[in-house]
Structure formats: structure tokens, C-alpha cells
All heavy atoms as an XYZ file, in Angstrom:
881
protein
N       3.068     69.390     -5.032
C       3.754     70.549     -4.460
C       2.903     71.250     -3.416
O       3.435     71.720     -2.408
C       4.151     71.519     -5.552
C       5.276     71.018     -6.440
C       5.704     72.062     -7.444
O       4.869     72.690     -8.072
N       7.003     72.212     -7.606
N       1.603     71.353     -3.673
C       0.703     71.980     -2.711
C       0.412     70.996     -1.592
O       0.001     69.860     -1.837
C      -0.608     72.423     -3.367
C      -1.557     72.993     -2.323
C      -0.328     73.462     -4.444
N       0.636     71.427     -0.377
C       0.333     70.619      0.791
C      -0.380     71.464      1.835
O       0.012     72.605      2.092
C       1.593     70.012      1.401
C       2.181     68.874      0.586
C       3.231     68.111      1.352
O       4.095     68.710      1.995
N       3.173     66.788      1.286
N      -1.414     70.882      2.420
C      -2.177     71.519      3.481
C      -2.222     70.559      4.654
O      -2.615     69.405      4.491
C      -3.596     71.849      3.009
C      -3.719     72.686      1.736
C      -5.179     72.779      1.299
C      -3.150     74.080      1.957
N      -1.832     71.021      5.814
C      -1.770     70.174      6.998
C      -2.577     70.814      8.116
O      -2.203     71.873      8.626
C      -0.318     69.940      7.452
C      -0.297     69.038      8.682
C       0.494     69.318      6.329
N      -3.676     70.150      8.497
C      -4.530     70.650      9.569
C      -4.066     70.127     10.921
O      -3.510     69.031     11.021
C      -5.993     70.227      9.360
C      -6.608     70.679      8.052
C      -6.605     69.589      7.004
O      -5.716     68.706      7.062
O      -7.488     69.600      6.125
N      -4.344     70.900     11.950
C      -4.081     70.482     13.316
C      -5.006     71.253     14.249
O      -5.654     72.208     13.841
C      -2.619     70.711     13.704
O      -2.279     72.086     13.639
N      -5.063     70.828     15.498
C      -5.817     71.552     16.508
C      -7.128     70.918     16.920
O      -7.777     71.411     17.850
N      -7.526     69.847     16.265
C      -8.759     69.185     16.640
C      -8.628     68.471     17.973
O      -7.537     68.305     18.506
N      -9.768     68.056     18.502
C      -9.770     67.358     19.773
C     -11.160     67.255     20.337
O     -12.155     67.506     19.653
N     -11.217     66.879     21.606
C     -12.480     66.721     22.325
C     -12.742     67.962     23.164
O     -11.867     68.409     23.917
C     -12.425     65.483     23.221
C     -13.606     65.250     24.157
C     -14.878     65.001     23.350
C     -13.315     64.087     25.081
N     -13.938     68.505     23.052
C     -14.315     69.688     23.811
C     -15.767     69.550     24.252
O     -16.576     68.908     23.576
C     -14.104     70.969     22.975
C     -15.027     70.990     21.768
C     -14.287     72.214     23.818
N     -16.097     70.135     25.397
C     -17.474     70.128     25.879
C     -18.305     71.164     25.145
O     -17.773     72.152     24.625
C     -17.507     70.415     27.381
C     -16.868     69.334     28.231
C     -17.000     69.623     29.712
O     -17.443     70.678     30.124
N     -16.613     68.658     30.523
N     -19.621     70.961     25.072
C     -20.478     71.997     24.495
C     -20.231     73.340     25.160
O     -20.098     73.435     26.378
C     -21.889     71.479     24.769
C     -21.725     69.999     24.829
C     -20.383     69.773     25.489
N     -20.157     74.383     24.339
C     -19.850     75.715     24.835
C     -18.379     76.043     24.854
O     -18.015     77.210     25.065
N     -17.538     75.064     24.618
C     -16.107     75.268     24.627
C     -15.577     75.815     23.318
O     -16.331     76.098     22.384
N     -14.249     75.936     23.242
C     -13.589     76.526     22.086
C     -12.423     75.677     21.617
O     -11.790     74.964     22.404
C     -13.063     77.929     22.423
O     -14.108     78.811     22.773
N     -12.139     75.767     20.341
C     -10.961     75.172     19.729
C     -10.466     76.101     18.637
O     -11.256     76.839     18.033
C     -11.261     73.807     19.105
C     -11.445     72.594     20.013
C     -11.917     71.406     19.174
C     -10.151     72.258     20.733
N      -9.167     76.051     18.372
C      -8.605     76.754     17.232
C      -7.910     75.761     16.323
O      -6.954     75.093     16.736
C      -7.621     77.845     17.649
C      -7.208     78.736     16.459
C      -6.221     79.811     16.827
N      -4.872     79.278     17.009
C      -3.763     80.006     16.928
N      -3.841     81.303     16.673
N      -2.581     79.436     17.124
N      -8.388     75.670     15.093
C      -7.785     74.809     14.097
C      -6.764     75.593     13.277
O      -6.947     76.784     13.020
C      -8.844     74.228     13.155
C     -10.031     73.528     13.813
C     -10.943     72.957     12.725
C      -9.572     72.439     14.763
N      -5.716     74.911     12.853
C      -4.686     75.519     12.028
C      -4.543     74.743     10.728
O      -4.714     73.524     10.697
C      -3.336     75.527     12.751
O      -3.386     76.295     13.930
N      -4.215     75.458      9.666
C      -3.931     74.862      8.361
C      -2.627     75.452      7.865
O      -2.593     76.619      7.441
C      -5.068     75.139      7.379
S      -4.735     74.616      5.681
N      -1.569     74.673      7.937
C      -0.256     75.110      7.471
C      -0.123     74.764      5.999
O      -0.226     73.598      5.618
C       0.846     74.449      8.286
N       0.097     75.774      5.168
C       0.154     75.593      3.727
C       1.580     75.677      3.215
O       2.393     76.457      3.717
C      -0.701     76.640      3.021
N       1.869     74.877      2.203
C       3.129     74.965      1.479
C       2.840     74.775      0.000
O       1.880     74.104     -0.381
C       4.143     73.932      1.983
O       3.653     72.613      1.822
N       3.663     75.379     -0.846
C       3.443     75.310     -2.282
C       2.355     76.243     -2.775
O       2.046     76.256     -3.981
N       1.758     76.996     -1.882
C       0.723     77.961     -2.224
C       0.741     79.057     -1.173
O       0.981     78.788      0.005
C      -0.661     77.286     -2.313
C      -1.701     78.259     -2.861
C      -1.091     76.744     -0.961
C      -3.032     77.602     -3.188
N       0.508     80.277     -1.600
C       0.510     81.412     -0.683
C      -0.915     81.737     -0.277
O      -1.766     82.011     -1.132
C       1.170     82.622     -1.332
N      -1.172     81.728      1.025
C      -2.520     82.011      1.507
C      -2.911     83.459      1.268
O      -4.087     83.805      1.361
C      -2.666     81.650      3.000
C      -2.336     80.186      3.235
C      -1.788     82.552      3.868
N      -1.947     84.298      0.944
C      -2.223     85.701      0.684
C      -2.766     85.973     -0.712
O      -3.321     87.044     -0.956
C      -0.962     86.538      0.906
O       0.064     86.136      0.015
N      -2.624     85.021     -1.643
C      -3.056     85.255     -3.014
C      -4.105     84.261     -3.493
O      -4.601     84.384     -4.624
C      -1.866     85.272     -3.996
C      -1.120     83.945     -3.992
C      -0.933     86.428     -3.671
C      -0.042     83.864     -5.051
N      -4.459     83.284     -2.688
C      -5.515     82.345     -3.028
C      -6.537     82.296     -1.916
O      -6.200     82.436     -0.740
C      -4.961     80.936     -3.272
C      -4.196     80.803     -4.567
C      -2.813     80.896     -4.590
C      -4.867     80.591     -5.772
C      -2.108     80.788     -5.779
C      -4.166     80.478     -6.958
C      -2.784     80.574     -6.961
O      -2.097     80.462     -8.143
N      -7.782     82.070     -2.302
C      -8.817     81.865     -1.306
C      -8.573     80.556     -0.564
O      -8.176     79.554     -1.161
C     -10.195     81.841     -1.956
N      -8.805     80.573      0.736
C      -8.657     79.395      1.567
C      -9.999     79.093      2.227
O     -10.730     80.015      2.604
C      -7.589     79.602      2.636
C      -6.216     79.989      2.095
S      -5.459     78.714      1.051
C      -5.229     77.391      2.241
N     -10.301     77.817      2.376
C     -11.602     77.400      2.872
C     -11.467     76.337      3.949
O     -10.512     75.566      3.956
C     -12.469     76.835      1.739
C     -12.706     77.799      0.593
C     -13.354     77.087     -0.596
N     -13.618     78.003     -1.704
C     -12.726     78.339     -2.633
N     -11.494     77.826     -2.596
N     -13.057     79.185     -3.597
N     -12.429     76.319      4.839
C     -12.606     75.229      5.781
C     -13.910     74.519      5.453
O     -14.953     75.161      5.321
C     -12.646     75.721      7.230
C     -11.315     76.100      7.794
C     -10.796     77.343      7.912
C     -10.349     75.201      8.352
N      -9.562     77.297      8.501
C      -9.254     75.989      8.781
C     -10.291     73.821      8.532
C      -8.117     75.439      9.377
C      -9.158     73.271      9.124
C      -8.097     74.074      9.532
N     -13.827     73.208      5.321
C     -14.981     72.338      5.167
C     -15.070     71.416      6.375
O     -14.095     71.224      7.104
C     -14.863     71.465      3.914
C     -15.139     72.147      2.590
C     -14.184     72.943      1.978
C     -16.353     71.957      1.933
C     -14.421     73.542      0.754
C     -16.606     72.544      0.705
C     -15.638     73.332      0.122
O     -15.878     73.915     -1.104
N     -16.230     70.818      6.550
C     -16.370     69.780      7.562
C     -17.292     68.685      7.044
O     -18.145     68.923      6.198
C     -16.904     70.337      8.883
C     -18.328     70.863      8.822
C     -18.709     71.537     10.135
N     -20.066     72.051     10.114
C     -20.576     72.822     11.064
N     -19.838     73.169     12.119
N     -21.830     73.246     10.975
N     -17.105     67.496      7.567
C     -17.939     66.368      7.203
C     -18.243     65.545      8.443
O     -17.334     65.011      9.081
C     -17.280     65.491      6.138
C     -18.204     64.418      5.585
C     -17.701     63.809      4.299
O     -16.491     63.803      4.034
N     -18.598     63.302      3.484
N     -19.521     65.473      8.775
C     -19.993     64.681      9.900
C     -20.489     63.334      9.395
O     -20.859     63.196      8.224
C     -21.108     65.414     10.635
N     -20.529     62.325     10.272
C     -21.018     61.011      9.859
C     -22.418     61.091      9.258
O     -23.308     61.727      9.824
C     -21.023     60.207     11.161
C     -19.965     60.853     11.997
C     -20.072     62.322     11.676
N     -22.605     60.474      8.106
C     -23.903     60.444      7.455
C     -24.286     61.711      6.731
O     -25.404     61.797      6.216
N     -23.390     62.688      6.682
C     -23.689     63.947      6.019
C     -22.666     64.242      4.931
O     -21.557     63.717      4.939
C     -23.710     65.095      7.028
C     -24.820     65.004      8.058
C     -24.863     66.250      8.920
C     -26.015     66.205      9.904
N     -26.062     67.441     10.742
N     -23.065     65.089      3.996
C     -22.167     65.518      2.944
C     -21.182     66.553      3.470
O     -21.439     67.225      4.474
C     -22.952     66.106      1.769
C     -23.830     65.111      1.042
C     -24.335     65.629     -0.280
O     -24.392     64.894     -1.257
N     -24.691     66.905     -0.324
N     -20.057     66.653      2.791
C     -19.076     67.654      3.158
C     -19.665     69.051      2.962
O     -20.278     69.343      1.932
C     -17.809     67.475      2.331
C     -16.637     68.299      2.826
C     -15.336     67.828      2.199
N     -15.009     66.461      2.577
C     -13.861     65.860      2.280
N     -12.933     66.504      1.594
N     -13.654     64.614      2.660
N     -19.452     69.916      3.939
C     -20.090     71.216      3.997
C     -19.042     72.319      4.070
O     -18.105     72.240      4.871
C     -20.999     71.284      5.229
C     -21.623     72.637      5.512
C     -22.344     72.674      6.849
O     -21.830     72.082      7.830
O     -23.435     73.285      6.913
N     -19.207     73.354      3.261
C     -18.344     74.525      3.353
C     -18.705     75.307      4.610
O     -19.855     75.696      4.801
C     -18.501     75.406      2.117
C     -17.718     76.717      2.109
C     -16.210     76.460      2.156
C     -18.079     77.546      0.877
N     -17.712     75.552      5.454
C     -17.921     76.233      6.726
C     -17.519     77.698      6.656
O     -18.245     78.574      7.126
C     -17.148     75.528      7.853
C     -17.312     76.271      9.176
C     -17.611     74.085      8.000
N     -16.349     77.976      6.099
C     -15.822     79.332      6.090
C     -14.863     79.513      4.934
O     -14.238     78.560      4.465
C     -15.114     79.655      7.408
N     -14.733     80.760      4.481
C     -13.820     81.091      3.392
C     -13.186     82.440      3.672
O     -13.823     83.341      4.227
C     -14.550     81.103      2.026
C     -13.581     81.393      0.880
C     -15.706     82.092      2.025
C     -14.197     81.199     -0.496
N     -11.933     82.576      3.307
C     -11.259     83.865      3.321
C     -10.598     84.037      1.960
O      -9.852     83.168      1.507
C     -10.248     83.983      4.486
C      -9.598     85.371      4.492
C      -9.201     82.879      4.444
C      -8.837     85.668      5.782
N     -10.895     85.144      1.277
C     -10.331     85.339     -0.048
C      -8.998     86.074      0.036
O      -8.514     86.412      1.114
C     -11.331     86.026     -0.982
C     -11.585     87.490     -0.650
O     -10.871     88.116      0.136
N     -12.612     88.051     -1.264
N      -8.399     86.304     -1.133
C      -7.064     86.894     -1.162
C      -7.028     88.299     -0.572
O      -5.970     88.744     -0.115
C      -6.530     86.919     -2.596
O      -7.365     87.694     -3.436
N      -8.162     88.985     -0.581
C      -8.246     90.311      0.004
C      -8.577     90.313      1.479
O      -8.701     91.386      2.079
N      -8.750     89.132      2.065
C      -9.049     89.032      3.482
C     -10.530     89.075      3.811
O     -10.897     89.095      4.990
N     -11.388     89.085      2.800
C     -12.824     89.085      3.030
C     -13.269     87.683      3.418
O     -12.849     86.700      2.801
C     -13.590     89.560      1.787
C     -13.079     90.935      1.337
C     -15.085     89.600      2.058
C     -13.219     92.014      2.376
N     -14.132     87.594      4.423
C     -14.560     86.306      4.952
C     -16.053     86.095      4.787
O     -16.831     87.050      4.656
C     -14.202     86.190      6.440
O     -14.876     87.221      7.178
C     -12.701     86.346      6.650
N     -16.444     84.829      4.806
C     -17.855     84.474      4.805
C     -17.995     83.120      5.483
O     -17.032     82.350      5.562
C     -18.424     84.441      3.390
C     -19.941     84.596      3.365
O     -20.539     84.869      4.419
O     -20.535     84.473      2.275
N     -19.222     82.822      5.961
C     -19.462     81.638      6.766
C     -20.814     81.027      6.433
O     -21.742     81.733      6.017
C     -19.464     81.987      8.258
C     -18.227     82.704      8.717
C     -18.130     84.089      8.630
C     -17.151     81.999      9.232
C     -16.985     84.752      9.046
C     -16.001     82.652      9.656
C     -15.929     84.028      9.560
O     -14.795     84.673      9.974
N     -20.912     79.736      6.669
C     -22.209     79.107      6.606
C     -23.057     79.667      7.755
O     -22.535     80.001      8.830
C     -22.079     77.571      6.694
C     -21.584     77.132      8.056
C     -23.380     76.890      6.333
N     -24.349     79.802      7.516
C     -25.225     80.471      8.469
C     -25.127     79.882      9.876
O     -25.143     80.615     10.872
C     -26.676     80.409      7.978
O     -26.777     81.046      6.702
C     -27.611     81.120      8.953
N     -25.008     78.575      9.979
C     -25.040     77.908     11.271
C     -23.861     78.253     12.187
O     -23.940     78.015     13.389
C     -25.106     76.390     11.084
O     -23.975     75.913     10.380
N     -22.779     78.817     11.655
C     -21.618     79.141     12.484
C     -21.363     80.637     12.593
O     -20.438     81.047     13.312
C     -20.338     78.441     11.988
C     -20.579     76.951     11.785
C     -19.809     79.082     10.709
N     -22.150     81.456     11.936
C     -21.952     82.898     11.991
C     -22.061     83.401     13.425
O     -22.966     83.034     14.156
C     -22.963     83.620     11.107
C     -22.685     83.483      9.619
C     -23.681     84.271      8.782
C     -23.343     84.170      7.303
N     -24.324     84.903      6.458
N     -21.110     84.234     13.800
C     -21.066     84.760     15.151
C     -20.315     83.885     16.124
O     -20.016     84.326     17.242
N     -20.008     82.647     15.743
C     -19.295     81.722     16.618
C     -17.905     81.364     16.093
O     -16.984     81.160     16.881
C     -20.101     80.439     16.812
C     -21.478     80.664     17.417
C     -22.154     79.342     17.777
N     -22.413     78.525     16.596
C     -21.889     77.317     16.394
N     -21.080     76.776     17.298
N     -22.183     76.632     15.289
N     -17.758     81.264     14.779
C     -16.488     80.879     14.161
C     -15.855     82.082     13.481
O     -16.555     82.960     12.952
C     -16.699     79.797     13.103
C     -17.078     78.436     13.629
C     -17.468     78.243     14.949
C     -17.040     77.341     12.784
C     -17.818     76.991     15.421
C     -17.386     76.081     13.236
C     -17.778     75.899     14.553
N     -14.527     82.109     13.457
C     -13.786     83.155     12.778
C     -12.640     82.540     11.990
O     -11.803     81.838     12.562
C     -13.220     84.190     13.767
O     -14.281     84.761     14.537
C     -12.504     85.304     13.012
N     -12.604     82.795     10.688
C     -11.484     82.364      9.862
C     -10.504     83.528      9.740
O     -10.911     84.682      9.585
C     -11.957     81.871      8.476
C     -10.785     81.273      7.679
C     -12.654     82.966      7.693
C     -11.208     80.575      6.394
N      -9.226     83.234      9.828
C      -8.199     84.259      9.742
C      -6.942     83.662      9.129
O      -6.867     82.454      8.897
C      -7.902     84.858     11.119
O      -7.387     83.881     12.001
N      -5.962     84.498      8.885
C      -4.702     84.027      8.314
C      -3.533     84.798      8.887
O      -3.665     85.955      9.299
C      -4.718     84.162      6.786
C      -4.773     85.603      6.314
C      -4.986     85.717      4.824
N      -5.058     87.122      4.416
C      -5.364     87.537      3.208
N      -5.641     86.657      2.256
N      -5.405     88.835      2.942
N      -2.398     84.140      8.914
C      -1.132     84.761      9.259
C      -0.270     84.635      8.012
O       0.251     83.555      7.716
C      -0.488     84.071     10.460
C       0.764     84.771     10.942
O       1.507     85.322     10.121
O       1.010     84.760     12.165
N      -0.136     85.720      7.274
C       0.568     85.675      5.999
C       2.035     85.304      6.189
O       2.592     84.531      5.411
C       0.420     87.026      5.269
C      -1.049     87.244      4.889
C       1.305     87.070      4.031
C      -1.337     88.596      4.277
N       2.661     85.830      7.227
C       4.062     85.533      7.481
C       4.291     84.046      7.722
O       5.318     83.492      7.327
C       4.574     86.351      8.662
N       3.343     83.393      8.391
C       3.451     81.965      8.668
C       2.802     81.106      7.585
O       2.887     79.880      7.647
C       2.815     81.641     10.015
C       3.535     82.262     11.197
C       2.873     81.860     12.503
C       3.616     82.440     13.693
N       2.980     82.066     14.979
N       2.140     81.743      6.616
C       1.430     81.039      5.550
C       0.464     80.002      6.133
O       0.395     78.855      5.681
C       2.408     80.365      4.585
C       1.827     80.217      3.188
O       1.098     81.081      2.705
N       2.151     79.111      2.520
N      -0.293     80.438      7.125
C      -1.183     79.563      7.865
C      -2.565     80.194      7.977
O      -2.685     81.408      8.165
C      -0.622     79.278      9.266
O       0.642     78.609      9.139
C      -1.559     78.400     10.070
N      -3.584     79.363      7.862
C      -4.972     79.774      8.020
C      -5.521     79.141      9.288
O      -5.198     77.994      9.607
C      -5.814     79.355      6.802
C      -7.272     79.746      6.989
C      -5.261     80.001      5.537
N      -6.356     79.874      9.999
C      -6.913     79.410     11.261
C      -8.433     79.417     11.213
O      -9.052     80.164     10.457
C      -6.465     80.307     12.414
C      -4.968     80.425     12.551
C      -4.282     81.490     11.976
C      -4.238     79.470     13.242
C      -2.907     81.601     12.088
C      -2.866     79.572     13.356
C      -2.204     80.641     12.785
O      -0.840     80.740     12.903
N      -9.017     78.584     12.043
C     -10.449     78.626     12.284
C     -10.659     78.614     13.789
O     -10.461     77.583     14.435
C     -11.175     77.447     11.634
C     -12.705     77.492     11.738
C     -13.265     78.653     10.928
C     -13.324     76.170     11.285
N     -11.020     79.761     14.339
C     -11.344     79.872     15.755
C     -12.802     79.503     15.940
O     -13.681     80.126     15.338
C     -11.092     81.291     16.258
C     -11.455     81.505     17.724
C     -10.553     80.743     18.659
O      -9.336     80.767     18.503
N     -11.144     80.051     19.628
N     -13.066     78.506     16.752
C     -14.410     78.000     16.965
C     -14.788     78.208     18.427
O     -14.173     77.631     19.320
C     -14.503     76.521     16.590
C     -14.036     76.217     15.172
S     -14.298     74.480     14.703
C     -13.196     73.676     15.865
N     -15.792     79.027     18.656
C     -16.290     79.305     19.995
C     -17.718     78.806     20.138
O     -18.411     78.565     19.152
C     -16.236     80.808     20.286
C     -14.845     81.375     20.237
O     -13.874     80.705     20.583
N     -14.733     82.629     19.811
N     -18.156     78.679     21.375
C     -19.527     78.256     21.673
C     -19.899     76.996     20.896
O     -20.955     76.906     20.266
C     -20.513     79.382     21.363
O     -20.205     80.543     22.108
N     -19.025     76.017     20.953
C     -19.212     74.810     20.157
C     -20.448     74.025     20.588
O     -20.778     73.948     21.771
C     -17.974     73.929     20.239
C     -16.816     74.405     19.360
C     -15.504     73.808     19.816
C     -17.087     74.046     17.896
N     -21.106     73.465     19.595
C     -22.306     72.671     19.785
C     -22.055     71.243     19.322
O     -21.172     71.009     18.492
C     -23.467     73.264     18.975
C     -23.782     74.712     19.282
C     -24.870     75.231     18.348
C     -25.202     76.676     18.643
N     -26.250     77.197     17.718
N     -22.827     70.286     19.824
C     -22.667     68.911     19.337
C     -22.800     68.799     17.817
O     -22.140     67.953     17.212
C     -23.801     68.158     20.053
C     -23.994     68.915     21.321
C     -23.781     70.366     20.941
N     -23.611     69.647     17.222
C     -23.793     69.636     15.776
C     -22.532     70.038     15.012
O     -22.443     69.809     13.802
C     -24.933     70.582     15.360
C     -26.243     70.319     16.074
C     -26.399     71.180     17.313
O     -25.902     70.758     18.392
O     -27.014     72.263     17.217
N     -21.560     70.642     15.693
C     -20.307     71.032     15.058
C     -19.317     69.882     14.949
O     -18.280     70.024     14.285
C     -19.644     72.174     15.835
C     -20.482     73.439     15.851
O     -21.043     73.805     14.795
O     -20.562     74.071     16.925
N     -19.583     68.771     15.599
C     -18.671     67.634     15.564
C     -18.530     67.117     14.139
O     -19.525     66.858     13.454
C     -19.160     66.532     16.489
N     -17.303     66.973     13.697
C     -17.032     66.544     12.331
C     -15.526     66.453     12.134
O     -14.745     66.863     12.999
C     -17.617     67.541     11.321
N     -15.129     65.925     10.989
C     -13.757     66.064     10.544
C     -13.673     67.357      9.744
O     -14.450     67.569      8.812
C     -13.302     64.873      9.692
C     -11.877     65.090      9.190
C     -13.384     63.584     10.504
N     -12.750     68.217     10.111
C     -12.588     69.509      9.459
C     -11.405     69.459      8.503
O     -10.319     68.987      8.848
C     -12.383     70.611     10.501
C     -13.667     71.018     11.189
C     -14.288     70.167     12.094
C     -14.264     72.240     10.907
C     -15.477     70.525     12.704
C     -15.452     72.608     11.523
C     -16.056     71.747     12.421
O     -17.233     72.115     13.027
N     -11.632     69.978      7.289
C     -10.638     69.943      6.225
C     -10.316     71.340      5.727
O     -11.213     72.163      5.535
C     -11.142     69.137      5.032
C     -11.421     67.684      5.314
C     -12.689     67.272      5.708
C     -10.426     66.730      5.178
C     -12.958     65.936      5.959
C     -10.688     65.394      5.425
C     -11.953     65.004      5.812
O     -12.217     63.684      6.059
N      -9.061     71.585      5.476
C      -8.603     72.800      4.817
C      -8.596     72.567      3.312
O      -8.283     71.460      2.846
C      -7.202     73.141      5.328
S      -6.531     74.705      4.736
N      -8.940     73.604      2.547
C      -9.076     73.459      1.099
C      -8.664     74.734      0.387
O      -8.881     75.843      0.880
C     -10.527     73.123      0.744
C     -10.862     73.328     -0.725
O     -11.273     74.426     -1.126
N     -10.689     72.290     -1.529
N      -8.085     74.562     -0.798
C      -7.863     75.680     -1.705
C      -8.020     75.184     -3.140
O      -7.994     73.975     -3.394
C      -6.478     76.321     -1.484
O      -6.400     77.569     -2.182
C      -5.364     75.404     -1.972
N      -8.205     76.109     -4.059
C      -8.363     75.762     -5.471
C      -7.376     76.548     -6.306
O      -7.230     77.751     -6.131
C      -9.792     76.033     -5.947
C     -10.834     75.203     -5.240
C     -12.196     75.309     -5.884
N     -13.155     74.444     -5.203
C     -14.050     74.847     -4.324
N     -14.147     76.134     -4.026
N     -14.862     73.974     -3.750
N      -6.732     75.846     -7.226
C      -5.764     76.447     -8.124
C      -5.985     75.864     -9.512
O      -5.938     74.648     -9.702
C      -4.340     76.187     -7.647
C      -3.273     76.913     -8.437
C      -1.882     76.672     -7.887
O      -1.544     75.548     -7.512
N      -1.088     77.720     -7.838
N      -6.220     76.737    -10.486
C      -6.518     76.326    -11.860
C      -7.650     75.295    -11.854
O      -7.603     74.268    -12.524
C      -5.269     75.782    -12.588
C      -4.054     76.664    -12.307
C      -5.518     75.719    -14.093
C      -2.775     76.165    -12.915
N      -8.652     75.567    -11.049
C      -9.846     74.747    -10.915
C      -9.567     73.348    -10.376
O     -10.383     72.438    -10.536
C     -10.603     74.663    -12.251
C     -12.068     74.341    -12.067
O     -12.616     73.489    -12.756
N     -12.717     75.022    -11.130
N      -8.434     73.143     -9.731
C      -8.128     71.883     -9.068
C      -8.186     72.079     -7.561
O      -7.641     73.053     -7.039
C      -6.749     71.366     -9.469
C      -6.348     70.109     -8.715
C      -4.992     69.600     -9.123
N      -4.590     68.482     -8.286
C      -3.465     67.801     -8.426
N      -2.618     68.122     -9.398
N      -3.186     66.803     -7.605
N      -8.827     71.151     -6.875
C      -8.946     71.210     -5.434
C      -7.772     70.535     -4.741
O      -7.322     69.463     -5.146
C     -10.239     70.538     -4.972
C     -11.442     71.448     -5.112
O     -11.612     72.323     -4.244
O     -12.196     71.270     -6.090
N      -7.315     71.164     -3.675
C      -6.294     70.595     -2.807
C      -6.863     70.506     -1.407
O      -7.504     71.440     -0.924
C      -5.027     71.448     -2.812
C      -4.345     71.492     -4.153
C      -4.687     72.453     -5.095
C      -3.357     70.567     -4.486
C      -4.073     72.491     -6.332
C      -2.736     70.598     -5.722
C      -3.091     71.561     -6.640
O      -2.475     71.592     -7.876
N      -6.612     69.366     -0.735
C      -7.190     69.093      0.570
C      -6.124     68.673      1.559
O      -5.142     68.022      1.202
C      -8.224     67.961      0.478
C      -9.385     68.265     -0.410
C      -9.497     68.019     -1.738
C     -10.620     68.873     -0.013
N     -10.720     68.432     -2.209
C     -11.427     68.956     -1.175
C     -11.118     69.346      1.200
C     -12.712     69.495     -1.154
C     -12.389     69.886      1.227
C     -13.178     69.955      0.060
N      -6.350     69.037      2.808
C      -5.542     68.501      3.879
C      -6.053     67.143      4.299
O      -7.022     66.610      3.744
N      -5.401     66.556      5.301
C      -5.761     65.212      5.746
C      -6.958     65.206      6.690
O      -7.540     64.148      6.936
C      -4.558     64.550      6.431
C      -4.346     64.918      7.897
C      -3.803     66.322      8.114
O      -3.481     67.043      7.180
N      -3.708     66.714      9.384
N      -7.315     66.347      7.223
C      -8.436     66.471      8.131
C      -8.028     66.391      9.588
O      -7.039     65.750      9.944
N      -8.800     67.046     10.435
C      -8.596     66.978     11.875
C      -9.952     66.802     12.550
O     -10.930     67.471     12.203
C      -7.853     68.227     12.397
O      -7.541     68.070     13.783
C      -8.656     69.501     12.190
N     -10.014     65.879     13.492
C     -11.277     65.493     14.126
C     -11.646     66.456     15.242
O     -10.831     66.748     16.123
C     -11.168     64.074     14.693
C     -12.403     63.602     15.461
C     -13.556     63.295     14.551
O     -13.414     62.511     13.606
N     -14.706     63.905     14.811
N     -12.879     66.931     15.201
C     -13.447     67.745     16.275
C     -14.616     66.984     16.876
O     -15.567     66.636     16.174
C     -13.911     69.117     15.763
C     -14.660     69.881     16.859
C     -12.720     69.926     15.274
N     -14.532     66.721     18.171
C     -15.590     66.035     18.887
C     -16.141     66.963     19.956
O     -15.381     67.539     20.740
C     -15.067     64.739     19.530
O     -14.508     63.893     18.518
C     -16.191     63.997     20.236
N     -17.449     67.127     19.988
C     -18.118     67.992     20.963
C     -19.072     67.119     21.759
O     -20.095     66.669     21.240
C     -18.872     69.143     20.293
C     -19.443     70.078     21.358
C     -17.956     69.907     19.344
N     -18.736     66.883     23.013
C     -19.515     65.961     23.824
C     -19.309     66.244     25.298
O     -18.247     66.698     25.719
C     -19.113     64.512     23.528
O     -19.800     63.602     24.358
N     -20.348     65.957     26.088
C     -20.249     66.048     27.531
C     -19.702     64.767     28.140
O     -19.391     64.700     29.318
C     -21.628     66.324     28.143
O     -22.150     67.551     27.693
């Protein structure tokens, strides 16, 4: 029943911007914490950003000041605005939520940062 669908990935030059979207169904983004993870080749999946049910946000240190997680409750969608992108940000980005200690994941969207 829970489905998360990411979109918005693509190729961008260093210093550029992208906005990722996570369209949720079967779960309300207003009452559950929503998270963005990323996984780069040869690395473990990393928590990038979180927004809780009260709208409080937090980020991994490496993206603070550059990335912003937000939500549109009416659209039941979570966003990740990524500015000042670096090659180190290249990865597959995944939307995630947890319900009754079970993880739900989207299919992922590829972000490539290259000149």
C-alpha cells in the first residue's frame, strides 16, 4: 500500500542545482518522518536529510547549508532542493519512511555531477 516514487534526478555541472521529488501514497507525509538517503558506487547508503511530522529538519554535515528538505502536505510530496552541487554528491537518491519499524523505499533517482 505504501509507495514512494522519486523523480528529478539528472546530470548537472558542479555548482549547479537540482530539486528531487518524492510522491507518497498510502502514507501521509504530515504524520510520518520522511528521509532522503543516497548511495554512491563503492559506498554504503547514507542518510542525507530528514523531516519529522512537526516539520523539523536535520542533515548530514556534508550537505548542511546546501540542501533543503521540505514537504507539500496538500500534494503529499517531499522535496530535496540541492544547491552548490559537488562531484561528491553524485549518487542514487532514495526516499524513505518507517512505519511500525518497517522501512519503505522508493526506486531511486540518479544524480550525476560532472563537468
